[in-house]
DSSP file (Angstrom, degrees, kcal/mol; ACC not computed):
  #  RESIDUE AA STRUCTURE BP1 BP2  ACC     N-H-->O    O-->H-N    N-H-->O    O-->H-N    TCO  KAPPA ALPHA  PHI   PSI    X-CA   Y-CA   Z-CA
    1    1 A M              0   0    0      0, 0.0     2,-0.4     0, 0.0     0, 0.0   0.000 360.0 360.0 360.0 139.4  -36.0  -16.0   -5.1
    2    2 A N    >   -     0   0    0      1,-0.1     3,-1.2     2,-0.0     4,-0.2  -0.637 360.0-148.3 -76.9 122.9  -32.4  -15.2   -6.0
    3    3 A K  T 3  S+     0   0    0     -2,-0.4     3,-0.2     1,-0.2    -1,-0.1   0.641  95.4  51.5 -67.4 -14.1  -31.6  -11.6   -5.0
    4    4 A F  T >> S+     0   0    0      1,-0.2     3,-2.0     2,-0.1     4,-0.8   0.423  74.2 105.2-104.2  -0.7  -29.2  -11.2   -7.9
    5    5 A N  G X4 S+     0   0    0     -3,-1.2     3,-1.1     1,-0.3     4,-0.4   0.853  74.9  59.2 -53.2 -38.9  -31.5  -12.3  -10.8
    6    6 A F  G 34 S+     0   0    0      1,-0.2     3,-0.4    -4,-0.2    -1,-0.3   0.746 103.8  52.5 -64.8 -20.4  -32.0   -8.8  -12.1
    7    7 A M  G X4 S+     0   0    0     -3,-2.0     3,-2.3     1,-0.2     4,-0.3   0.700  83.6  85.3 -85.8 -17.8  -28.3   -8.4  -12.6
    8    8 A K  G X< S+     0   0    0     -3,-1.1     3,-1.2    -4,-0.8    -1,-0.2   0.733  79.4  67.2 -60.3 -20.4  -27.8  -11.5  -14.7
    9    9 A Q  G 3  S+     0   0    0     -3,-0.4    -1,-0.3    -4,-0.4    -2,-0.1   0.691  98.1  54.6 -71.5 -12.8  -28.8   -9.6  -17.9
   10   10 A Y  G <  S+     0   0    0     -3,-2.3    16,-2.0    -4,-0.1     2,-0.4   0.428  80.1 110.6 -98.6  -3.1  -25.6   -7.6  -17.5
   11   11 A V  E <   -a   26   0A   0     -3,-1.2     2,-0.3    -4,-0.3    16,-0.2  -0.617  54.0-158.4 -73.0 126.2  -23.3  -10.6  -17.4
   12   12 A V  E     -a   27   0A   0     14,-2.9    16,-0.7    -2,-0.4     3,-0.1  -0.780  15.9-154.3-107.5 148.9  -21.2  -10.7  -20.5
   13   13 A E  S    S+     0   0    0     -2,-0.3     2,-0.5     1,-0.3    -1,-0.1   0.792  83.1  38.5 -93.0 -25.6  -19.4  -13.8  -21.8
   14   14 A N    >   -     0   0    0      1,-0.1     3,-1.9    13,-0.0    -1,-0.3  -0.963  63.2-153.8-131.6 114.1  -16.6  -12.1  -23.7
   15   15 A E  T 3  S+     0   0    0     -2,-0.5     4,-0.3     1,-0.3    -1,-0.1   0.727  95.2  63.9 -55.0 -25.6  -14.8   -9.1  -22.5
   16   16 A S  T 3  S+     0   0    0      2,-0.1    -1,-0.3    -3,-0.1     3,-0.1   0.683  80.7 104.7 -79.0 -13.3  -13.9   -8.1  -26.1
   17   17 A D  S <  S-     0   0    0     -3,-1.9     2,-1.7     1,-0.1     3,-0.2  -0.144  94.5 -92.4 -58.1 158.9  -17.6   -7.6  -27.0
   18   18 A D  S    S+     0   0    0      1,-0.2    -1,-0.1     2,-0.1     3,-0.1  -0.586  74.8 141.2 -78.5  98.5  -18.9   -4.1  -27.3
   19   19 A I    >   +     0   0    0     -2,-1.7     3,-1.9    -4,-0.3    -1,-0.2   0.560  35.5  88.0-118.2 -12.6  -20.0   -3.9  -23.8
   20   20 A W  T 3  S+     0   0    0      1,-0.3    -1,-0.1    -3,-0.2    -2,-0.1   0.492  81.2  63.7 -78.3   0.4  -19.2   -0.4  -22.5
   21   21 A N  T 3  S+     0   0    0     -3,-0.1    -1,-0.3     3,-0.1     2,-0.1   0.451  83.6 102.4 -93.4  -4.4  -22.6    1.1  -23.6
   22   22 A N  S <  S-     0   0    0     -3,-1.9    41,-0.2     1,-0.1     3,-0.1  -0.429  80.5-123.8 -79.3 158.3  -24.4   -1.2  -21.2
   23   23 A K  S    S+     0   0    0      1,-0.1    40,-2.8    39,-0.1     2,-0.3   0.928  96.7  10.7 -60.9 -48.7  -25.7    0.2  -17.9
   24   24 A H        -     0   0    0     38,-0.2     2,-0.4    37,-0.2    37,-0.2  -0.918  69.7-159.1-128.6 152.9  -23.8   -2.4  -16.0
   25   25 A V  E     + B   0  60A   0     35,-2.8    35,-1.9    -2,-0.3     2,-0.4  -0.981  12.0 176.2-138.8 126.3  -21.1   -4.9  -17.0
   26   26 A F  E     -aB  11  59A   0    -16,-2.0   -14,-2.9    -2,-0.4     2,-0.4  -0.990  12.7-157.5-131.3 142.8  -20.2   -8.0  -15.2
   27   27 A L  E     -aB  12  58A   0     31,-3.3    31,-2.4    -2,-0.4   -14,-0.1  -0.936  31.0-104.1-117.5 140.8  -17.6  -10.7  -16.2
   28   28 A K        -     0   0    0    -16,-0.7     2,-0.5    -2,-0.4    29,-0.2  -0.198  25.8-141.4 -61.8 149.1  -17.8  -14.2  -14.8
   29   29 A V        -     0   0    0     24,-0.7     2,-0.2    25,-0.1    -1,-0.1  -0.959  14.2-130.9-114.0 130.6  -15.5  -15.5  -12.1
   30   30 A D    >>  -     0   0    0     -2,-0.5     4,-1.4     1,-0.1     3,-1.3  -0.540  17.7-125.7 -74.3 139.6  -14.1  -19.0  -12.3
   31   31 A E  H 3> S+     0   0    0      1,-0.3     4,-2.2    -2,-0.2     5,-0.2   0.815 109.9  61.9 -52.2 -33.3  -14.4  -21.0   -9.1
   32   32 A L  H 3> S+     0   0    0      1,-0.2     4,-3.1     2,-0.2    -1,-0.3   0.836  98.3  55.4 -64.0 -34.5  -10.8  -21.6   -9.2
   33   33 A E  H <> S+     0   0    0     -3,-1.3     4,-2.1     2,-0.2    -1,-0.2   0.884 106.4  50.3 -69.6 -34.3  -10.1  -17.9   -8.9
   34   34 A I  H  X S+     0   0    0     -4,-1.4     4,-2.3     2,-0.2    -2,-0.2   0.933 114.3  45.1 -64.4 -46.5  -12.1  -17.7   -5.7
   35   35 A I  H  X S+     0   0    0     -4,-2.2     4,-2.4     1,-0.2    -2,-0.2   0.932 113.5  49.1 -64.4 -44.2  -10.2  -20.7   -4.3
   36   36 A E  H  X S+     0   0    0     -4,-3.1     4,-2.5     2,-0.2     5,-0.2   0.895 111.0  50.4 -60.8 -39.3   -6.8  -19.3   -5.4
   37   37 A S  H  X S+     0   0    0     -4,-2.1     4,-3.1    -5,-0.2     5,-0.3   0.948 111.6  47.7 -63.0 -48.9   -7.6  -15.9   -3.9
   38   38 A E  H  X>S+     0   0    0     -4,-2.3     4,-1.7     1,-0.2     5,-1.6   0.925 113.0  49.4 -61.6 -45.4   -8.6  -17.4   -0.5
   39   39 A F  H  <5S+     0   0    0     -4,-2.4    -1,-0.2     2,-0.2    -2,-0.2   0.908 113.6  43.9 -60.5 -45.6   -5.5  -19.6   -0.5
   40   40 A R  H  <5S+     0   0    0     -4,-2.5    -2,-0.2     1,-0.2    -1,-0.2   0.912 117.1  46.4 -69.7 -40.0   -3.2  -16.7   -1.2
   41   41 A L  H  <5S-     0   0    0     -4,-3.1    -1,-0.2    -5,-0.2    -2,-0.2   0.737  99.7-137.8 -69.9 -20.5   -4.9  -14.4    1.3
   42   42 A Q  T  <5S+     0   0    0     -4,-1.7     2,-0.3    -5,-0.3    -3,-0.2   0.877  74.1  92.5  61.1  35.3   -4.9  -17.1    3.8
   43   43 A K  S   <S-     0   0    0     -5,-1.6     2,-0.3    -6,-0.2    -1,-0.2  -0.975  80.1-112.9-156.9 143.2   -8.5  -16.1    4.6
   44   44 A K        -     0   0    0     -2,-0.3     3,-0.1    -3,-0.1    -9,-0.1  -0.580  33.8-120.9 -82.1 141.9  -11.9  -17.0    3.4
   45   45 A L        -     0   0    0     -2,-0.3    -1,-0.1   -11,-0.2     5,-0.0  -0.413  45.6 -83.3 -69.6 153.5  -13.8  -14.4    1.4
   46   46 A P    >>  -     0   0    0      0, 0.0     4,-2.3     0, 0.0     3,-0.6  -0.319  38.8-121.2 -60.6 143.9  -17.2  -13.3    3.0
   47   47 A M  H 3> S+     0   0    0     78,-0.4     4,-2.4     1,-0.3     5,-0.1   0.873 110.6  48.7 -55.6 -44.1  -20.0  -15.7    2.1
   48   48 A E  H 3> S+     0   0    0     77,-0.5     4,-1.5     1,-0.2    -1,-0.3   0.766 110.0  52.7 -75.8 -18.6  -22.2  -13.1    0.4
   49   49 A L  H <> S+     0   0    0     -3,-0.6     4,-2.6     2,-0.2    -1,-0.2   0.920 110.6  46.6 -73.1 -47.8  -19.3  -11.9   -1.7
   50   50 A K  H  X S+     0   0    0     -4,-2.3     4,-2.8     1,-0.2     5,-0.2   0.928 109.9  53.9 -61.2 -44.4  -18.5  -15.4   -2.9
   51   51 A K  H  X S+     0   0    0     -4,-2.4     4,-2.0     1,-0.2    -1,-0.2   0.905 109.7  48.4 -57.5 -42.5  -22.2  -16.0   -3.7
   52   52 A F  H  X>S+     0   0    0     -4,-1.5     4,-3.1     2,-0.2     5,-1.9   0.932 111.7  49.6 -63.3 -46.5  -22.2  -12.7   -5.8
   53   53 A Y  H  <5S+     0   0    0     -4,-2.6   -24,-0.7     3,-0.2    -2,-0.2   0.908 113.0  46.3 -61.4 -42.2  -19.0  -13.8   -7.6
   54   54 A R  H  <5S+     0   0    0     -4,-2.8    -1,-0.2     1,-0.2    -2,-0.2   0.844 122.9  34.9 -67.8 -34.7  -20.5  -17.3   -8.4
   55   55 A E  H  <5S+     0   0    0     -4,-2.0    -2,-0.2    -5,-0.2    -3,-0.2   0.867 141.1   2.6 -87.4 -40.3  -23.8  -15.9   -9.6
   56   56 A I  T  <5S-     0   0    0     -4,-3.1     2,-0.4    -5,-0.2    -3,-0.2   0.752  85.1-144.5-122.6 -54.4  -22.8  -12.7  -11.3
   57   57 A G      < -     0   0    0     -5,-1.9     2,-0.3   -29,-0.2   -29,-0.2  -0.915  37.3 -53.9 117.6-145.4  -19.0  -12.2  -11.3
   58   58 A Y  E    S+B   27   0A   0    -31,-2.4   -31,-3.3    -2,-0.4     2,-0.3  -0.871  73.0  94.4-131.8 161.3  -17.1   -8.9  -10.9
   59   59 A G  E     -BC  26  72A   0     13,-1.3    13,-3.2    -2,-0.3     2,-0.3  -0.993  60.7 -27.3 152.0-157.9  -17.4   -5.7  -12.9
   60   60 A F  E     -BC  25  71A   0    -35,-1.9   -35,-2.8    -2,-0.3     2,-0.4  -0.770  31.6-156.9-111.7 143.4  -18.9   -2.3  -13.2
   61   61 A I  S    S+     0   0    0      9,-2.7   -37,-0.2    -2,-0.3   -38,-0.0  -0.891  81.0   3.2-113.4 134.3  -22.1   -0.7  -11.9
   62   62 A N  S >  S-     0   0    0     -2,-0.4     3,-1.7     1,-0.1    -1,-0.2   0.970  85.0-151.3  55.6  57.8  -23.6    2.5  -13.8
   63   63 A C  T 3  S+     0   0    0    -40,-2.8    -1,-0.1    -3,-0.3     3,-0.1  -0.342  73.2   8.0 -59.2 136.6  -20.9    2.6  -16.5
   64   64 A G  T 3  S+     0   0    0      1,-0.2     2,-0.7     4,-0.2    -1,-0.3   0.553  94.6 125.4  72.6   7.9  -20.2    6.1  -17.8
   65   65 A M  S <  S-     0   0    0     -3,-1.7     3,-0.4   -42,-0.1    -1,-0.2  -0.882  77.2 -35.2-103.9 116.6  -22.4    7.8  -15.2
   66   66 A G  S    S-     0   0    0     -2,-0.7    -2,-0.1     1,-0.2     0, 0.0  -0.163  88.9 -65.9  71.9-168.8  -20.5   10.5  -13.3
   67   67 A S  S    S+     0   0    0     -3,-0.0    -1,-0.2    42,-0.0     2,-0.1   0.471  94.6 108.0 -97.7  -4.6  -16.8   10.2  -12.4
   68   68 A N        -     0   0    0     -3,-0.4    41,-0.3     1,-0.1    -4,-0.2  -0.335  64.0-138.9 -73.9 159.1  -16.9    7.4  -10.0
   69   69 A I        -     0   0    0     39,-1.8    40,-0.2     2,-0.1    -8,-0.2   0.897  22.5-171.7 -80.3 -47.8  -15.4    4.0  -10.8
   70   70 A N        +     0   0    0     38,-1.2    -9,-2.7    37,-0.4     2,-0.4   0.957  24.9 156.2  51.2  65.9  -18.2    1.8   -9.3
   71   71 A R  E     -CD  60 107A   0     36,-2.3    36,-3.3   -11,-0.2     2,-0.6  -0.974  44.8-141.7-129.4 128.6  -16.5   -1.5   -9.7
   72   72 A I  E     -CD  59 106A   0    -13,-3.2   -13,-1.3    -2,-0.4    34,-0.2  -0.771  38.0-126.7 -81.0 123.5  -16.9   -4.7   -7.8
   73   73 A I        -     0   0    0     32,-2.9    -1,-0.0    -2,-0.6     5,-0.0  -0.443  16.4-112.9 -83.2 146.7  -13.3   -6.0   -7.6
   74   74 A S     >  -     0   0    0     -2,-0.1     4,-1.8     1,-0.1     3,-0.2  -0.324  28.7-112.6 -67.6 151.5  -12.3   -9.5   -8.8
   75   75 A P  H  > S+     0   0    0      0, 0.0     4,-1.7     0, 0.0     3,-0.2   0.924 117.4  50.6 -53.5 -44.7  -11.2  -12.0   -6.1
   76   76 A I  H  > S+     0   0    0      1,-0.2     4,-2.6     2,-0.2     5,-0.1   0.862 106.1  54.4 -67.1 -29.9   -7.7  -12.1   -7.5
   77   77 A E  H  > S+     0   0    0      2,-0.2     4,-2.5     1,-0.2    -1,-0.2   0.796 101.3  59.2 -70.9 -27.2   -7.4   -8.3   -7.4
   78   78 A I  H  X S+     0   0    0     -4,-1.8     4,-2.1    -3,-0.2     5,-0.2   0.952 109.5  44.9 -61.9 -45.7   -8.4   -8.3   -3.7
   79   79 A Y  H  X S+     0   0    0     -4,-1.7     4,-2.7     1,-0.2     5,-0.3   0.979 111.5  53.1 -60.0 -54.2   -5.3  -10.5   -3.2
   80   80 A D  H  X>S+     0   0    0     -4,-2.6     5,-2.3     1,-0.2     4,-1.1   0.871 107.8  51.2 -45.4 -45.9   -3.3   -8.1   -5.4
   81   81 A F  H  <5S+     0   0    0     -4,-2.5     3,-0.5     1,-0.2    -1,-0.2   0.934 113.4  41.7 -62.0 -50.1   -4.3   -5.1   -3.4
   82   82 A Y  H  <5S+     0   0    0     -4,-2.1    -1,-0.2     1,-0.2    -2,-0.2   0.826 117.1  49.1 -71.4 -29.7   -3.3   -6.6    0.0
   83   83 A A  H  <5S-     0   0    0     -4,-2.7    -1,-0.2    -5,-0.2    -2,-0.2   0.618 107.8-128.3 -81.4 -13.6   -0.1   -8.1   -1.4
   84   84 A G  T  <5 +     0   0    0     -4,-1.1     2,-0.2    -3,-0.5    -3,-0.2   0.877  61.0 136.9  69.3  39.7    0.8   -4.7   -3.0
   85   85 A I    > < -     0   0    0     -5,-2.3     3,-1.9    -6,-0.2    -1,-0.2  -0.723  51.0  -3.7-115.3 166.0    1.4   -6.3   -6.5
   86   86 A N  G >  S+     0   0    0      1,-0.3     3,-1.8    -2,-0.2    -9,-0.0  -0.294 135.6   1.3  58.4-127.0    0.5   -5.5  -10.1
   87   87 A D  G 3  S+     0   0    0      1,-0.3    -1,-0.3     2,-0.1     3,-0.2   0.655 137.3  54.3 -66.3 -12.7   -1.7   -2.3  -10.3
   88   88 A Y  G X  S+     0   0    0     -3,-1.9     3,-1.7     1,-0.2    -1,-0.3   0.422  71.6 107.0-103.9  -2.6   -1.5   -2.0   -6.5
   89   89 A E  T <  S+     0   0    0     -3,-1.8    -1,-0.2     1,-0.3    -2,-0.1   0.891  98.9  18.6 -49.4 -47.7    2.3   -2.0   -6.0
   90   90 A N  T 3  S+     0   0    0     -3,-0.2     2,-0.6    -5,-0.0    -1,-0.3  -0.030  87.9 143.1-114.7  30.9    2.5    1.8   -5.2
   91   91 A D    X   -     0   0    0     -3,-1.7     3,-1.6     1,-0.2     4,-0.3  -0.610  38.4-158.9 -78.5 110.1   -1.1    2.3   -4.4
   92   92 A I  T >> S+     0   0    0     -2,-0.6     3,-1.4     1,-0.3     4,-0.6   0.742  85.4  73.8 -65.2 -19.8   -1.2    4.9   -1.5
   93   93 A R  H 3> S+     0   0    0      1,-0.3     4,-1.7     2,-0.2     3,-0.3   0.764  78.6  74.9 -64.8 -23.1   -4.7    3.7   -0.6
   94   94 A R  H <4 S+     0   0    0     -3,-1.6    -1,-0.3     1,-0.2    -2,-0.2   0.791  86.4  61.7 -60.6 -28.3   -3.2    0.5    0.9
   95   95 A E  H X4 S+     0   0    0     -3,-1.4     3,-1.0    -4,-0.3    -1,-0.2   0.956 109.1  41.5 -66.1 -46.4   -2.0    2.5    3.9
   96   96 A Y  H 3< S+     0   0    0     -4,-0.6     3,-0.4    -3,-0.3    -2,-0.2   0.845 118.0  45.8 -67.5 -33.3   -5.7    3.4    4.9
   97   97 A Y  T 3< S+     0   0    0     -4,-1.7    -1,-0.2     1,-0.2     7,-0.2  -0.071  74.3 115.0-104.3  31.9   -7.2    0.0    4.1
   98   98 A K    <   +     0   0    0     -3,-1.0     2,-1.1    -5,-0.1    -1,-0.2   0.623  40.9 106.4 -79.1  -8.8   -4.5   -2.1    5.8
   99   99 A D    >   -     0   0    0     -3,-0.4     3,-1.6     1,-0.2    -1,-0.0  -0.591  57.1-164.5 -66.0  99.5   -7.0   -3.4    8.4
  100  100 A F  T 3  S+     0   0    0     -2,-1.1    -1,-0.2     1,-0.3     3,-0.1   0.512  79.3  71.6 -73.8  -5.9   -7.2   -6.9    7.0
  101  101 A D  T 3  S+     0   0    0      1,-0.2    17,-3.3    16,-0.1     2,-0.6   0.733  96.0  53.6 -81.3 -19.9  -10.4   -7.6    8.9
  102  102 A K  E <  S- E   0 117A   0     -3,-1.6     2,-0.4    15,-0.3    15,-0.2  -0.967  86.9-157.7-106.0 112.6  -12.3   -5.2    6.7
  103  103 A I  E     - E   0 116A   0     13,-2.2    13,-2.0    -2,-0.6    -3,-0.1  -0.780  13.0-122.3-102.0 134.0  -11.7   -6.4    3.2
  104  104 A I  E     + E   0 115A   0     -2,-0.4    11,-0.2    11,-0.2     3,-0.1  -0.306  43.8 148.7 -62.3 148.2  -12.1   -4.3    0.2
  105  105 A F  E     +     0   0A   0      9,-1.8   -32,-2.9     1,-0.3     2,-0.5   0.353  59.5  53.0-151.9 -16.0  -14.5   -5.5   -2.5
  106  106 A Y  E     -DE  72 114A   0      8,-1.5     8,-2.4   -34,-0.2     2,-0.8  -0.975  61.7-152.5-135.7 121.4  -15.9   -2.3   -4.2
  107  107 A E  E     +DE  71 113A   0    -36,-3.3   -36,-2.3    -2,-0.5   -37,-0.4  -0.836  15.2 176.8 -94.6 115.1  -14.0    0.6   -5.7
  108  108 A V  E     -     0   0A   0      4,-2.1   -39,-1.8    -2,-0.8   -38,-1.2   0.934  64.5 -20.6 -78.4 -51.3  -16.1    3.7   -5.5
  109  109 A S  E >  S- E   0 112A   0      3,-1.4     3,-1.0   -41,-0.3    -1,-0.2  -0.802  85.0 -70.5-147.6-178.7  -13.5    6.2   -6.9
  110  110 A A  T 3  S+     0   0    0      1,-0.2     3,-0.1    -2,-0.2   -42,-0.0   0.645 132.6  26.4 -57.6 -19.6   -9.8    6.6   -7.5
  111  111 A D  T 3  S+     0   0    0      1,-0.1     2,-0.4   -19,-0.0    -1,-0.2   0.330 110.4  73.5-128.5   7.4   -9.3    6.9   -3.8
  112  112 A T  E <   -E  109   0A   0     -3,-1.0    -4,-2.1    19,-0.0    -3,-1.4  -0.983  45.2-177.3-136.3 134.9  -12.1    5.1   -2.1
  113  113 A F  E     -E  107   0A   0     -2,-0.4    19,-0.6    -6,-0.2     2,-0.4  -0.786  21.7-134.6-115.5 162.1  -13.1    1.6   -1.4
  114  114 A I  E     -EF 106 131A   0     -8,-2.4    -9,-1.8    -2,-0.3    -8,-1.5  -0.952  31.7-159.9-110.1 139.1  -16.2    0.0    0.3
  115  115 A T  E     -EF 104 130A   0     15,-2.4    15,-2.9    -2,-0.4     2,-0.5  -0.825  17.4-136.0-123.1 159.1  -15.3   -2.8    2.7
  116  116 A I  E     -EF 103 129A   0    -13,-2.0   -13,-2.2    -2,-0.3     2,-0.9  -0.964  23.0-132.2-109.8 121.7  -16.9   -5.8    4.4
  117  117 A D  E >   -E  102   0A   0     11,-2.7     3,-0.9    -2,-0.5   -15,-0.3  -0.641  20.1-172.6 -77.0 107.8  -16.1   -6.4    8.0
  118  118 A M  T 3  S+     0   0    0    -17,-3.3     3,-0.2    -2,-0.9    -1,-0.2   0.512  77.2  65.0 -80.8  -4.6  -15.2  -10.0    8.4
  119  119 A R  T 3  S+     0   0    0    -18,-0.4     2,-0.7     1,-0.2    -1,-0.2   0.670  95.1  61.4 -85.9 -18.4  -15.1  -10.0   12.2
  120  120 A D    <   +     0   0    0     -3,-0.9     2,-0.5     8,-0.1    -1,-0.2  -0.751  66.1 162.5-116.6  82.9  -18.9   -9.3   12.5
  121  121 A V        -     0   0    0     -2,-0.7     6,-0.2     6,-0.2     2,-0.1  -0.888  24.2-147.7-106.5 130.1  -20.8  -12.2   10.9
  122  122 A D    >   -     0   0    0      4,-2.7     3,-2.6    -2,-0.5     4,-0.0  -0.291  38.0 -85.7 -93.3-177.3  -24.5  -12.7   11.7
  123  123 A N  T 3  S+     0   0    0      1,-0.3    -1,-0.1     2,-0.1    -2,-0.0   0.698 128.8  54.7 -63.2 -18.8  -26.4  -16.0   12.0
  124  124 A E  T 3  S-     0   0    0      2,-0.2    -1,-0.3     0, 0.0     3,-0.1   0.393 120.1-107.0 -90.7  -0.8  -27.1  -15.9    8.3
  125  125 A G  S <  S+     0   0    0     -3,-2.6   -77,-0.5     1,-0.3   -78,-0.4   0.606  75.3 137.1  84.1  12.3  -23.3  -15.5    7.4
  126  126 A Q        -     0   0    0    -79,-0.1    -4,-2.7   -80,-0.1    -1,-0.3  -0.740  37.8-157.1 -96.6 145.0  -23.7  -11.9    6.4
  127  127 A S        -     0   0    0     -2,-0.3    -6,-0.2    -6,-0.2    -9,-0.1  -0.826  25.1-101.5-115.0 150.5  -21.2   -9.2    7.4
  128  128 A P        -     0   0    0      0, 0.0   -11,-2.7     0, 0.0     2,-0.4  -0.399  30.9-132.7 -75.7 154.5  -21.7   -5.5    7.6
  129  129 A I  E     -F  116   0A   0    -13,-0.2     7,-3.0    -2,-0.1     8,-1.2  -0.831  20.7-162.0-105.4 140.2  -20.5   -3.1    4.9
  130  130 A Y  E     -FG 115 135A   0    -15,-2.9   -15,-2.4    -2,-0.4     2,-0.6  -0.955  22.0-159.2-127.9 143.3  -18.6    0.1    5.6
  131  131 A Y  E >  S-FG 114 134A   0      3,-2.5     3,-2.0    -2,-0.4     2,-0.3  -0.984  85.0 -43.7-112.1 111.8  -17.7    3.3    3.7
  132  132 A F  T 3  S-     0   0    0    -19,-0.6   -17,-0.1    -2,-0.6    -2,-0.0  -0.485 124.1 -27.6  54.1-122.9  -14.7    4.4    5.6
  133  133 A D  T 3  S+     0   0    0     -2,-0.3     2,-0.5    -3,-0.1    -1,-0.3   0.398 116.2 104.1 -99.5   0.7  -15.5    3.9    9.2
  134  134 A K  E <   -G  131   0A   0     -3,-2.0    -3,-2.5     1,-0.0     2,-0.4  -0.756  68.7-134.3 -89.3 124.5  -19.3    4.3    8.8
  135  135 A K  E     +G  130   0A   0     -2,-0.5    -5,-0.3    -5,-0.2    -2,-0.1  -0.668  26.0 176.1 -73.9 124.0  -21.4    1.2    8.8
  136  136 A N              0   0    0     -7,-3.0    -6,-0.2    -2,-0.4    -1,-0.2   0.784 360.0 360.0-103.0 -37.9  -23.9    1.3    5.9
  137  137 A C              0   0    0     -8,-1.2    -7,-0.1   -10,-0.0    -2,-0.1   0.283 360.0 360.0-164.1 360.0  -25.7   -2.0    6.1
């Protein structure tokens, strides 16, 4: 059974639809965006993150609940962050998350990301997830 099946109901086809009243909102990721991101980063994205992108996409979890952002970042935005371009040109968070072995993928709030440690891959191709320096799973 696919572990992401329950989220498929929140994938939208068109970003311009009235989507922001939904509990979760996900936009599809084109395979070329994943490939381009990896090429620009000169690093493969974690297997489980690519699987999520392919099956669900990127987007927001628990829209409008609390003050957190709760956003799974698109592959191209991961590159933008590490390259310091577009929205991330003057982003002070880049200093804390400069360890390129732990790659950002989830924006919790305006100053916090969750990362995947790409150095520690298990036999199933999964990597641990960190909130700051604390291993969560």
